[in-house]
C-alpha positions in Angstrom: 161.3 180.8 56.0 161.8 183.9 58.0 158.8 185.9 59.2 159.2 189.4 60.5 157.2 190.5 63.5 157.1 193.9 65.1 156.2 194.2 68.8 156.2 196.8 71.5 157.8 195.6 74.7 156.8 196.8 78.2 159.4 197.3 80.9 159.1 193.7 82.2 159.7 192.3 78.6 162.6 194.7 78.0 164.2 193.4 81.2 163.7 189.8 80.2 165.1 190.5 76.8 168.1 192.2 78.4 168.7 189.2 80.6 168.6 186.9 77.6 170.9 189.0 75.4 173.4 189.3 78.3 174.1 185.6 77.7 175.4 186.4 74.2 172.3 185.8 72.3 171.2 188.3 69.7 167.8 189.9 70.2 166.3 187.8 67.4 167.8 184.6 68.8 166.6 185.4 72.3 163.1 186.2 71.2 162.9 183.1 68.9 164.2 180.9 71.8 161.7 182.4 74.3 158.8 181.9 72.0 159.7 178.2 71.3 160.3 177.6 75.0 157.0 179.2 76.0 155.1 177.2 73.4 156.8 174.0 74.6 155.9 174.7 78.2 152.3 175.4 77.3 152.1 172.2 75.4 153.6 170.3 78.3 151.1 171.8 80.7 148.2 170.9 78.5 149.5 167.4 78.1 150.0 167.0 81.9 146.5 168.3 82.6 145.0 165.9 80.1 146.9 163.0 81.6 145.8 164.0 85.1 142.2 164.1 84.1 142.5 160.7 82.5 144.1 159.3 85.7 141.5 160.9 87.9 138.8 159.3 85.8 140.4 155.8 86.0 138.6 154.0 88.8 141.2 151.2 89.0 144.0 153.7 89.3 142.2 155.7 92.0 141.5 152.5 94.0 145.2 151.5 93.7 146.3 154.9 94.8 144.0 154.7 97.9 145.3 151.2 98.7 148.9 152.4 98.5 148.1 155.5 100.7 146.5 153.3 103.3 149.4 150.9 103.3 151.9 153.8 103.7 149.8 155.2 106.5 149.8 151.9 108.3 153.6 151.6 107.9 154.0 155.1 109.3 151.7 154.3 112.3 153.8 151.2 113.1 157.1 153.1 112.9 
């Protein structure tokens, strides 16, 4: 179902819209695509931050990372 939205664009947003429409997209297509892409990126950032916090809280994983780092350092020192 279509939902109409009215917005006022600043110069930066107008420039971005012009770059998107220069690829052949209509203004509506460009705006819809940009909104979906921005929402996907935000979701991905939140998911990655959640995963990073979980890994940081995992004592076994942290110990394993330290062991690998120590091993890599010892290999570098030998080389």
